[in-house]
C-alpha positions in Angstrom: 85.4 185.5 -236.5 85.0 188.9 -236.1 85.2 190.6 -232.7 83.4 193.6 -231.3 85.7 196.5 -230.0 84.8 198.1 -227.0 86.8 201.0 -225.7 87.3 202.1 -221.9 86.2 205.4 -221.5 89.5 207.0 -220.7 90.8 205.7 -224.0 88.8 208.6 -225.9 88.8 210.9 -223.2 92.6 211.1 -222.5 94.5 208.9 -224.7 93.6 209.5 -228.2 93.7 213.6 -227.9 97.4 213.3 -226.8 98.3 211.3 -230.1 98.8 213.5 -233.5 96.4 212.9 -236.5 98.6 210.7 -238.6 99.7 208.0 -235.7 96.1 207.7 -234.6 95.0 206.9 -238.1 97.7 204.2 -237.9 96.8 202.8 -234.6 93.0 202.8 -235.6 93.7 200.8 -238.7 96.0 198.5 -236.9 93.0 197.8 -234.3 90.5 197.5 -236.8 92.6 195.1 -239.2 94.2 193.1 -236.7 92.3 193.0 -233.3 88.8 192.9 -234.8 89.9 189.7 -236.7 92.5 187.7 -234.9 93.7 189.3 -231.4 95.4 186.4 -230.3 97.6 186.0 -233.2 98.6 189.8 -233.5 98.7 190.5 -229.8 101.2 189.3 -227.3 100.2 188.2 -223.7 101.3 190.2 -220.8 102.9 188.8 -217.8 102.8 189.2 -213.9 100.4 191.9 -212.7 98.8 192.1 -216.0 98.3 188.5 -216.8 95.2 187.9 -218.7 95.8 190.9 -220.9 97.2 191.6 -224.1 99.2 194.2 -226.0 99.6 195.1 -229.5 102.5 197.0 -230.6 102.0 199.8 -233.2 105.3 201.8 -233.4 105.9 203.6 -230.0 102.5 203.1 -228.8 101.0 200.2 -227.1 97.6 199.1 -227.2 96.3 197.1 -224.0 93.4 194.7 -224.4 91.5 191.9 -222.9 89.6 189.3 -225.1 86.5 188.0 -223.8 84.1 186.0 -225.9 83.5 187.7 -229.0 84.6 191.3 -227.9 88.0 193.0 -227.5 88.0 195.4 -224.7 90.6 198.0 -225.1 92.1 199.6 -221.8 94.6 201.9 -223.3 96.6 203.3 -226.2 99.5 205.0 -224.5 103.1 205.7 -225.6 105.3 202.6 -224.5 107.3 204.9 -221.9 104.0 205.6 -219.9 101.7 202.7 -220.5 102.6 200.1 -217.8 102.6 203.0 -215.1 99.1 204.4 -216.2 97.6 201.2 -217.2 97.0 199.6 -213.9 94.4 202.1 -212.5 92.3 201.3 -215.4 92.7 197.2 -215.3 91.7 197.1 -211.5 88.8 199.4 -211.5 
């Protein structure tokens, strides 16, 4: 089954410009190959306040997403040191 990828507006506006081109292409490839095909296998479910969301680890970056029917909603692509502080604002809005 193929999933449609949808991005939160902040991903393209603030997350991606902060990542250098080489890492960005690696992350893009991981999202297209893994999340578009089998997000439940490659992702890991989050707990506590982010229950219902998943993460995909790509090097030092984390991709936070949610699976809904045939779509994968990507809420953030942020360095592992910052992701959990910054992602709450996006998931609650």
